[in-house]
C-alpha positions as CSV (number, residue, x, y, z in Angstrom):
1,X,109.7,81.9,92.9
2,X,108.1,83.1,89.7
3,X,111.5,83.9,88.2
4,X,112.7,80.4,89.0
5,X,109.7,78.8,87.3
6,X,110.2,81.0,84.2
7,X,113.9,80.1,84.1
8,X,113.2,76.3,84.3
9,X,110.6,76.7,81.5
10,X,113.1,78.5,79.3
11,X,115.8,75.9,80.0
12,X,113.4,73.1,79.1
13,X,112.4,74.9,76.0
14,X,116.0,75.4,74.9
15,X,117.0,71.8,75.4
16,X,113.9,70.7,73.4
17,X,114.8,73.0,70.5
18,X,118.4,71.6,70.7
19,X,117.0,68.1,70.7
20,X,115.1,68.7,67.4
21,X,118.0,70.2,65.6
22,X,120.4,67.6,67.0
23,X,118.5,64.9,65.0
24,X,119.3,66.6,61.7
25,X,121.9,64.6,59.6
26,X,121.7,61.5,61.8
27,X,121.7,58.0,60.6
28,X,119.8,55.1,62.3
29,X,119.5,51.3,61.9
30,X,116.3,49.4,62.5
31,X,116.0,48.0,66.1
32,X,112.5,46.5,66.1
33,X,110.9,44.1,63.6
34,X,108.5,46.8,62.3
35,X,111.4,49.2,61.4
36,X,113.4,46.3,59.8
37,X,110.4,45.0,57.8
38,X,109.0,48.3,56.7
39,X,111.4,51.2,56.6
40,X,114.9,49.7,56.9
41,X,117.5,52.3,57.8
42,X,116.6,55.9,58.5
43,X,118.5,59.1,57.7
44,X,117.0,62.3,59.1
45,X,117.8,65.3,56.9
46,X,116.7,68.9,57.6
47,X,113.3,68.7,55.9
48,X,112.9,65.0,55.0
49,X,113.3,61.4,56.1
50,X,115.2,59.1,53.9
51,X,114.4,55.4,54.4
52,X,116.8,52.7,53.2
53,X,118.7,55.3,51.2
54,X,116.0,55.5,48.6
55,X,112.5,56.6,49.8
56,X,112.1,60.2,50.7
57,X,109.4,61.6,52.9
58,X,109.2,65.5,53.2
59,X,108.5,66.6,56.7
60,X,107.7,70.0,58.3
61,X,108.2,71.0,61.9
62,X,104.9,71.7,63.8
63,X,104.7,74.6,66.2
64,X,107.8,75.7,68.0
65,X,109.7,72.5,67.4
66,X,109.9,71.8,71.1
67,X,107.9,68.6,70.8
68,X,109.9,67.1,67.9
69,X,106.6,66.8,66.1
70,X,106.6,67.0,62.3
71,X,103.8,66.9,59.7
72,X,104.0,64.8,56.6
73,X,102.1,64.3,53.4
74,X,102.2,62.0,50.4
75,X,103.2,58.9,52.4
76,X,101.3,56.7,50.0
77,X,104.0,57.5,47.4
78,X,106.6,55.6,49.5
79,X,107.6,52.2,48.0
80,X,108.6,50.0,50.9
81,X,109.4,46.3,50.5
82,X,106.4,44.0,50.0
83,X,104.1,47.0,49.4
84,X,104.2,47.9,53.1
85,X,103.2,51.4,54.3
86,X,104.0,53.5,57.3
87,X,100.8,52.3,59.0
88,X,99.2,48.9,58.6
89,X,96.1,50.4,56.8
90,X,98.1,53.0,55.0
91,X,98.3,56.7,55.7
92,X,98.9,59.6,53.4
93,X,99.0,62.5,55.8
94,X,99.7,62.7,59.4
95,X,102.4,63.5,62.0
96,X,105.6,62.1,63.3
97,X,107.1,62.4,66.8
98,X,110.8,61.7,67.6
99,X,112.0,60.7,71.0
100,X,115.4,59.5,72.2
101,X,115.1,56.5,74.6
102,X,117.4,54.0,76.2
103,X,117.1,50.4,75.0
104,X,119.4,47.7,76.3
105,X,121.8,50.3,77.5
106,X,122.1,52.2,74.3
107,X,120.6,55.4,72.8
108,X,117.7,54.6,70.5
109,X,115.3,56.7,68.5
110,X,111.5,56.1,68.8
111,X,109.6,57.3,65.8
112,X,105.8,57.4,66.3
113,X,103.5,57.8,63.3
114,X,100.0,59.4,63.7
115,X,97.3,59.5,61.1
116,X,94.9,62.3,60.6
117,X,94.8,66.1,60.3
118,X,95.4,66.9,64.0
119,X,98.8,66.9,65.7
120,X,99.0,64.4,68.6
121,X,98.3,65.8,72.1
122,X,101.5,65.1,74.1
123,X,99.6,65.6,77.4
124,X,97.4,62.5,76.8
125,X,98.3,59.2,78.3
126,X,96.8,57.3,75.4
127,X,97.8,58.5,72.0
128,X,94.8,58.7,69.7
129,X,95.5,58.1,66.0
130,X,98.9,56.4,66.8
131,X,99.2,53.9,64.0
132,X,102.8,52.7,64.2
133,X,106.0,52.9,66.2
134,X,109.5,52.3,64.9
135,X,112.7,51.9,66.9
136,X,116.2,52.6,65.6
137,X,119.7,52.6,67.0
138,X,122.8,54.4,65.7
């Protein structure tokens, strides 16, 4: 039984690592109003996000990359339309989480933005410091 549990944990870990690396060099279009109004399109490069083909946000994987959680800094340097920021009250440093979801029968990317110096706790039902959620489709 113990071997079975270890094997399941290893498989889950491998699929998560694959998930994080599968996002590299993908292009996404805004799906919700927030993504359309603030960031526009999204290109995920290896160590940065590129919004609307012009604004670059350096990101760095947090931990073992199995949670698709990334740290960011210098977000106040981003120049979105209308002076908008990643979070409604602005945020300079924080964390991003990526998650693939199904919306209206198609694959979509959910991008959650968290403010603060501490990575989000994925085991919590409520996400403290969550300040914005963006949805994209391919």
